[in-house]
C-alpha positions as CSV (number, residue, x, y, z in Angstrom):
1,M,-32.8,-12.6,-18.4
2,I,-29.7,-10.5,-17.9
3,R,-26.5,-12.5,-17.4
4,A,-23.1,-10.9,-16.8
5,N,-20.0,-12.1,-18.7
6,S,-18.5,-13.3,-15.4
7,G,-20.2,-14.2,-12.2
8,Y,-23.4,-15.2,-14.0
9,L,-25.5,-12.5,-12.3
10,E,-29.2,-13.7,-12.7
11,C,-31.7,-10.8,-12.8
12,D,-35.0,-12.8,-13.3
13,F,-35.4,-12.9,-9.5
14,L,-34.9,-9.2,-9.2
15,L,-37.4,-8.5,-11.9
16,Q,-40.0,-10.7,-10.2
17,I,-39.4,-8.9,-6.9
18,Q,-39.8,-5.4,-8.5
19,E,-43.0,-6.5,-10.2
20,F,-44.4,-7.8,-6.8
21,I,-43.3,-4.6,-4.9
22,F,-44.5,-2.0,-7.4
23,S,-47.3,-3.6,-9.5
24,R,-49.3,-5.1,-6.6
25,P,-49.7,-1.9,-4.6
26,I,-51.3,-0.2,-7.7
27,I,-53.9,-3.0,-7.9
28,F,-54.4,-3.0,-4.1
29,A,-54.8,0.8,-3.9
30,Q,-57.3,0.9,-6.8
31,S,-59.4,-1.8,-5.3
32,V,-59.5,-0.4,-1.7
33,F,-59.6,3.4,-2.2
34,G,-61.5,3.3,-5.5
35,Y,-59.7,6.3,-6.9
36,P,-62.6,8.7,-7.5
37,N,-60.4,10.7,-9.7
38,W,-58.9,8.6,-12.5
39,L,-56.0,11.0,-12.9
40,D,-54.7,10.3,-9.4
41,A,-54.6,6.6,-10.2
42,T,-52.8,7.3,-13.5
43,C,-50.2,9.5,-11.7
44,F,-49.7,6.9,-9.1
45,E,-49.2,4.2,-11.7
46,V,-46.7,6.4,-13.7
47,S,-44.7,7.0,-10.5
48,M,-44.6,3.3,-9.8
49,K,-43.4,2.6,-13.3
50,K,-40.6,5.1,-12.9
51,L,-39.5,3.3,-9.8
52,M,-39.6,0.0,-11.6
53,G,-37.4,1.5,-14.3
54,L,-35.0,2.7,-11.6
55,L,-34.7,-0.7,-10.0
56,G,-34.2,-2.2,-13.4
57,A,-31.4,0.3,-14.1
58,C,-29.8,-0.7,-10.7
59,A,-30.0,-4.4,-11.7
60,M,-28.2,-3.5,-15.0
61,F,-25.6,-1.5,-13.0
62,F,-24.7,-4.4,-10.7
63,A,-24.7,-6.8,-13.7
64,G,-22.1,-4.5,-15.3
65,I,-20.0,-4.6,-12.1
66,A,-20.1,-8.4,-12.0
67,S,-19.0,-8.5,-15.7
68,A,-15.8,-6.5,-15.0
69,Q,-12.8,-8.7,-15.5
70,V,-10.3,-8.3,-12.6
71,K,-7.1,-10.2,-13.4
72,D,-4.2,-11.3,-11.2
73,M,-1.5,-8.7,-10.7
74,P,1.9,-10.0,-11.7
75,G,4.2,-10.0,-8.7
76,G,1.3,-8.8,-6.6
77,P,-2.0,-10.1,-5.2
78,A,-4.2,-12.6,-7.2
79,V,-7.9,-12.6,-7.6
80,N,-9.6,-14.6,-4.8
81,Q,-6.2,-15.3,-3.3
82,L,-6.6,-17.1,0.1
83,N,-3.2,-18.6,0.6
84,L,0.2,-17.0,1.1
85,F,2.4,-16.3,-1.9
86,S,4.3,-19.2,-3.4
87,G,7.5,-17.2,-2.9
88,A,10.4,-16.1,-5.0
89,T,13.0,-16.8,-2.2
90,Q,13.7,-19.8,0.0
91,I,12.8,-17.8,3.1
92,A,9.3,-17.0,1.6
93,R,8.8,-20.7,0.9
94,D,9.9,-21.6,4.4
95,I,7.3,-19.1,5.7
96,V,4.6,-20.8,3.7
97,W,5.7,-24.3,4.9
98,L,5.6,-23.0,8.6
99,H,2.2,-21.5,8.0
100,W,0.8,-24.9,6.9
101,L,2.6,-26.8,9.6
102,M,1.2,-24.6,12.4
103,M,-2.3,-24.7,10.8
104,I,-2.3,-28.5,10.6
105,I,-1.1,-28.9,14.2
106,C,-3.7,-26.4,15.4
107,I,-6.5,-28.3,13.5
108,V,-5.4,-31.6,14.9
109,I,-5.4,-30.2,18.5
110,F,-8.8,-28.6,17.9
111,I,-10.3,-31.9,16.6
112,A,-8.8,-33.9,19.4
113,V,-9.8,-31.6,22.3
114,F,-13.3,-30.9,21.1
115,G,-13.8,-34.5,20.0
116,V,-13.0,-35.8,23.5
117,M,-15.1,-33.1,25.0
118,F,-18.2,-33.7,23.0
119,Y,-17.9,-37.5,23.3
120,S,-17.6,-37.2,27.0
121,I,-20.7,-35.0,27.1
122,W,-22.7,-37.4,24.9
123,A,-21.5,-40.7,26.4
124,H,-21.5,-39.8,30.0
125,R,-24.7,-37.8,30.2
126,K,-27.0,-38.0,33.3
127,S,-29.9,-39.5,31.3
128,R,-27.9,-42.6,30.7
129,G,-27.4,-43.1,34.5
130,V,-23.7,-42.4,34.4
131,K,-22.2,-41.6,37.8
132,P,-19.5,-38.9,37.9
133,A,-16.0,-39.9,39.1
134,T,-15.0,-38.7,42.5
135,F,-11.2,-38.7,42.3
136,H,-9.3,-35.4,42.7
137,E,-6.1,-36.1,40.9
138,H,-4.5,-38.6,38.5
139,M,-0.7,-38.7,38.1
140,G,-0.8,-40.1,34.6
141,V,-3.3,-37.5,33.4
142,E,-1.3,-34.6,34.9
143,V,2.0,-35.9,33.4
144,A,0.3,-36.4,30.0
145,W,-1.2,-32.9,29.8
146,T,2.1,-31.4,30.8
147,V,4.5,-33.4,28.7
148,I,2.4,-33.6,25.4
149,P,1.9,-29.8,25.1
150,F,5.6,-29.3,25.9
151,I,6.6,-31.6,23.0
152,I,4.1,-29.9,20.7
153,V,5.5,-26.5,21.5
154,I,9.1,-27.7,20.9
155,A,8.1,-29.3,17.6
156,M,6.6,-25.9,16.5
157,A,9.4,-23.8,17.9
158,L,12.4,-25.5,16.3
159,P,11.6,-25.0,12.6
160,A,10.2,-21.5,13.4
161,T,13.3,-20.5,15.2
162,R,15.5,-21.8,12.5
163,T,13.7,-19.7,9.9
164,V,13.7,-16.5,12.0
165,V,17.5,-16.9,12.6
166,A,18.0,-17.3,8.9
167,M,15.9,-14.2,8.2
168,K,18.2,-12.1,10.3
169,D,21.5,-13.5,9.1
170,T,22.6,-10.7,6.7
171,S,26.3,-11.7,6.7
172,G,28.0,-12.3,3.3
173,A,25.7,-10.0,1.4
174,D,26.6,-9.3,-2.3
175,I,24.9,-6.0,-2.4
176,T,23.7,-3.6,0.3
177,V,20.9,-1.1,-0.3
178,K,19.9,1.5,2.2
179,V,16.1,2.0,2.2
180,T,14.6,5.1,3.8
181,G,10.9,5.6,4.3
182,Y,9.5,9.1,3.9
183,Q,5.9,10.4,3.9
184,W,5.0,9.0,1.4
185,K,7.7,7.5,-0.8
186,W,10.8,5.4,-0.5
187,G,14.4,6.4,-0.9
188,Y,17.0,3.9,-2.2
189,E,20.8,4.2,-2.0
190,Y,23.2,1.5,-3.2
191,I,26.0,1.3,-0.7
192,D,28.3,-1.1,-2.6
193,G,28.4,-3.2,-5.8
194,A,28.3,-2.1,-9.4
195,A,25.7,0.5,-8.6
196,A,27.5,2.0,-5.6
197,G,26.6,5.6,-5.1
198,V,23.3,5.4,-7.1
199,K,20.4,6.8,-5.2
200,F,16.9,7.9,-6.0
201,L,13.4,8.3,-4.7
202,S,10.6,5.9,-5.6
203,N,7.1,7.5,-5.9
204,L,3.7,6.2,-6.7
205,S,3.2,6.5,-10.4
206,T,-0.5,5.8,-10.6
207,P,-2.1,8.9,-12.3
208,R,-4.1,11.2,-10.0
209,A,-7.0,10.9,-12.5
210,Q,-7.3,7.2,-11.6
211,I,-7.2,7.9,-7.9
212,E,-9.9,10.5,-8.2
213,N,-12.0,8.2,-10.3
214,K,-11.8,10.3,-13.4
215,E,-10.2,7.5,-15.4
216,P,-10.5,3.7,-15.4
217,K,-8.2,1.9,-12.9
218,G,-5.1,0.4,-14.5
219,P,-3.9,-3.1,-14.0
220,F,-1.3,-2.0,-11.4
221,Y,-3.5,0.5,-9.6
222,L,-1.6,1.9,-6.5
223,M,1.1,-0.8,-6.9
224,E,3.3,0.9,-9.5
225,V,6.3,3.3,-9.0
226,D,8.4,5.6,-11.2
227,N,11.7,4.1,-10.0
228,P,11.7,0.5,-8.9
229,L,14.5,-1.1,-6.8
230,V,16.6,-3.1,-9.3
231,V,18.6,-6.1,-8.1
232,P,20.3,-9.1,-9.7
233,V,18.9,-12.6,-9.5
234,G,20.6,-15.2,-7.3
235,K,22.5,-12.6,-5.2
236,K,22.1,-11.9,-1.5
237,I,20.7,-8.4,-1.1
238,R,21.0,-6.8,2.3
239,I,18.4,-4.2,3.0
240,A,19.3,-1.6,5.6
241,V,15.9,0.0,6.5
242,T,15.4,3.3,8.3
243,A,13.0,6.2,8.2
244,G,13.3,10.0,7.8
245,D,10.1,11.1,9.6
246,V,7.7,8.5,11.1
247,I,7.6,4.7,11.4
248,H,7.1,2.9,8.1
249,S,7.4,-0.8,7.2
250,W,9.1,-2.2,4.0
251,M,7.2,-5.3,3.0
252,V,7.4,-7.4,-0.1
253,P,5.5,-10.7,0.6
254,E,6.7,-12.7,-2.3
255,L,10.3,-12.1,-1.3
256,G,9.5,-13.0,2.3
257,V,10.6,-9.6,3.6
258,K,9.0,-7.3,6.1
259,Q,11.0,-4.9,8.2
260,D,9.9,-1.8,10.2
261,A,11.6,1.5,9.3
262,I,12.2,3.5,12.5
263,P,13.7,7.0,12.5
264,G,17.2,7.0,14.0
265,F,17.6,3.2,13.8
266,I,18.9,1.0,11.0
267,R,17.2,-2.5,10.8
268,N,18.7,-5.1,8.6
269,V,16.9,-7.8,6.5
270,W,17.9,-9.7,3.3
271,F,16.6,-11.7,0.4
272,R,17.9,-13.7,-2.5
273,A,15.5,-13.9,-5.4
274,D,15.8,-17.1,-7.4
275,K,13.7,-16.0,-10.4
276,I,13.4,-12.9,-12.6
277,G,10.4,-10.6,-12.4
278,S,8.8,-7.7,-10.7
279,F,7.6,-8.2,-7.1
280,R,5.3,-5.8,-5.4
281,G,4.6,-4.8,-1.8
282,Q,3.5,-1.8,0.2
283,C,4.2,0.1,3.4
284,S,2.6,-2.0,6.1
285,E,2.8,0.5,9.0
286,L,0.2,3.2,9.2
287,C,2.2,6.4,8.5
288,G,-0.3,9.2,7.8
289,K,-2.6,10.5,5.2
290,D,-1.2,8.8,2.1
291,H,-0.1,5.5,3.8
292,A,-1.9,3.6,1.0
293,F,0.1,5.4,-1.6
294,M,3.5,4.0,-0.7
295,P,4.0,1.0,-3.0
296,I,7.2,-1.0,-3.3
297,V,8.4,-2.6,-6.6
298,V,11.5,-4.8,-6.7
299,K,12.6,-5.6,-10.2
300,V,14.8,-8.7,-10.3
301,V,16.9,-9.0,-13.5
302,S,19.8,-11.1,-14.8
303,E,23.3,-10.3,-13.8
304,D,24.1,-9.0,-17.2
305,D,21.1,-6.7,-17.2
306,F,21.9,-5.5,-13.8
307,A,25.5,-4.6,-14.9
308,K,24.0,-2.7,-17.9
309,W,21.5,-0.9,-15.6
310,S,24.2,0.0,-13.1
311,A,26.4,1.5,-15.9
312,E,23.5,3.5,-17.2
313,Q,22.7,4.8,-13.7
314,Q,26.3,5.8,-13.1
315,K,26.3,7.8,-16.3
316,L,23.1,9.5,-15.4
317,L,24.4,10.2,-12.0
318,A,27.4,12.0,-13.5
319,A,25.3,13.8,-16.1
320,N,22.6,14.9,-13.8
321,A,24.9,16.1,-11.0
322,D,23.6,19.5,-10.2
323,D,26.1,22.2,-9.6
324,P,24.6,24.8,-7.2
325,N,27.2,27.3,-8.2
326,K,26.0,27.3,-11.8
327,E,24.0,30.3,-13.1
328,W,20.5,28.9,-13.6
329,A,17.9,30.7,-15.7
330,P,14.7,31.4,-13.8
331,A,12.5,29.7,-16.4
332,E,14.8,26.6,-16.2
333,L,14.4,26.4,-12.4
334,I,10.7,26.9,-12.6
335,A,10.3,24.1,-15.1
336,R,12.5,21.9,-12.9
337,G,10.5,22.9,-9.8
338,E,7.2,21.9,-11.3
339,K,8.5,18.3,-11.6
340,V,9.9,18.3,-8.1
341,Y,6.6,19.7,-6.8
342,A,4.6,17.0,-8.6
343,A,6.8,14.2,-7.1
344,N,7.1,15.5,-3.5
345,C,4.5,18.1,-2.7
346,V,1.3,17.6,-4.6
347,A,-0.1,14.9,-2.3
348,C,-0.5,17.4,0.6
349,H,-0.7,20.9,-1.0
350,Q,-2.6,19.7,-4.1
351,G,-2.0,20.6,-7.7
352,S,-4.0,23.8,-7.3
353,G,-1.8,24.9,-4.4
354,K,-4.9,25.2,-2.3
355,G,-3.9,22.5,0.2
356,I,-6.5,20.7,2.3
357,V,-8.5,22.8,4.8
358,G,-7.6,21.8,8.4
359,A,-4.8,19.5,7.3
360,F,-2.3,21.0,4.9
361,P,-2.0,24.8,4.4
362,A,-2.4,26.4,1.0
363,L,0.6,27.7,-0.9
364,D,-1.4,29.9,-3.2
365,G,-1.3,33.3,-1.5
366,S,0.7,31.9,1.5
367,K,2.5,34.5,3.6
368,V,5.5,32.3,3.7
369,V,5.6,31.8,0.0
370,M,5.0,35.5,-0.7
371,G,7.3,36.7,2.0
372,P,11.1,36.7,2.4
373,K,12.9,33.7,0.8
374,A,14.8,32.9,4.0
375,D,11.7,31.8,5.8
376,Q,10.6,29.4,3.0
377,I,14.1,28.0,2.7
378,Q,14.2,27.2,6.4
379,V,10.8,25.4,6.2
380,L,12.1,23.1,3.4
381,L,15.4,22.5,5.1
382,K,14.2,21.9,8.6
383,G,10.5,21.2,8.3
384,R,8.0,22.2,10.9
385,Q,7.7,20.3,14.2
386,G,4.3,19.1,15.2
387,T,3.1,19.1,11.6
388,A,3.3,16.8,8.6
389,M,5.8,19.1,7.0
390,Q,9.1,17.2,7.0
391,S,12.6,18.2,6.3
392,F,13.7,17.8,2.7
393,A,17.4,18.6,3.4
394,S,18.4,15.0,2.9
395,Q,15.9,14.2,0.1
396,L,16.5,17.0,-2.3
397,N,19.7,18.7,-3.4
398,D,20.2,22.5,-3.5
399,V,19.0,22.9,-7.1
400,E,15.9,20.9,-6.5
401,I,14.9,22.9,-3.4
402,A,15.6,26.2,-5.1
403,S,13.6,25.1,-8.1
404,V,10.5,24.0,-6.2
405,I,10.6,27.3,-4.2
406,D,10.8,29.3,-7.4
407,Y,7.9,27.2,-8.8
408,T,5.6,27.9,-5.8
409,R,6.4,31.6,-5.9
410,S,5.6,31.9,-9.6
411,A,2.6,29.4,-9.9
412,W,-1.1,30.0,-9.4
413,G,-2.1,33.4,-8.1
414,N,1.4,34.1,-6.7
415,A,2.8,34.8,-10.2
416,G,6.0,36.2,-8.8
417,K,4.2,39.0,-7.0
418,G,5.8,38.4,-3.6
419,Q,9.2,39.3,-2.2
420,D,12.2,37.5,-3.7
421,P,10.5,35.9,-6.6
422,V,13.7,34.1,-7.7
423,V,15.7,31.9,-5.3
424,A,19.1,30.6,-6.5
425,P,20.7,27.3,-5.6
426,T,23.5,29.2,-3.9
427,D,20.9,30.6,-1.5
428,I,20.1,27.0,-0.4
429,K,23.7,26.1,-0.2
430,A,24.4,29.0,2.1
431,A,21.5,28.3,4.3
432,R,22.4,24.6,5.0
């Protein structure tokens, strides 16, 4: 018997089946056809034994899968989770309460309606000699089936409306954060509060090796980011949601938040987390090739920790302020560009620069990359209409755009062979 560590996968039955399938045909074939050549029978039996071994290996494989221990993800989905999240905000708990209220009302209506229907069919069937009624209307029945559903709808609408109105009331917010959806990452900018002026991009941090099945999956597979949104506990956080390219949707179930991000519009939503922790969500609006690679992580910390984090971010903001007028060494720009490329470009153009045939063009040997710098600068600043190439003018500063251009012109087979192998940040500043 083979038994997995979890799931208790029984393999005795499989072994009995494989014995029936593969052993019996050998006996049957030998008895019917006689096998005038003993070698044919031997070869046939060897082949059947190989197939038996293959099936046994398959049984072991599935037993191994069953034994894999999948654990709950803190702040994210749980194993075998059927219900909604318990919620880290009052709004989230109200949503769960409404869910169960509507579910119970629907179940009661279902039982009542179908109970009356099946009873009527059974108790008034023709075989019992029941004669059908001949009346055409009944005032009491008509009033009842009008008034009762109306009361039920009102009873369902009142608490739902109260919750929806509360979800949209963003007045009196302690902190406002602008959230911008891009293909395929999130941009955060603190508008006010201790972290006012701090802004950054939040990218998926799951290693490509895990995504390509070259390494085992981590506990936060596809639900981890390099820069989470950090907010203080117990404070009302207003989220101003928009998008820079296509429609996205910012959703964190345990905070009771879901708001579509639409280019050219700002949609407001809010939450007030009442416990410390990391809460995870994803883009919930299909937005292109890497839609599944747009996780959201909100890190709720104490007020003191948020004050410390804000002070650190303000210092980093000042220290990392890039001066496009500074004289940058080519090697320094290329090293910086490699990081910018990995965070913003590798999903489409790939780490090899070969792109994806029919979807995303190759940068290795590209006429644009090898040609005059002005053309490539315009592509990054303005994007290309009708393609997935978006504008990076608002996402990257002059130094970052210049560095990623320098990297693509020096990497792979390009190796600085094209025109204008070095692009300076001042070139980007002049082209804006």
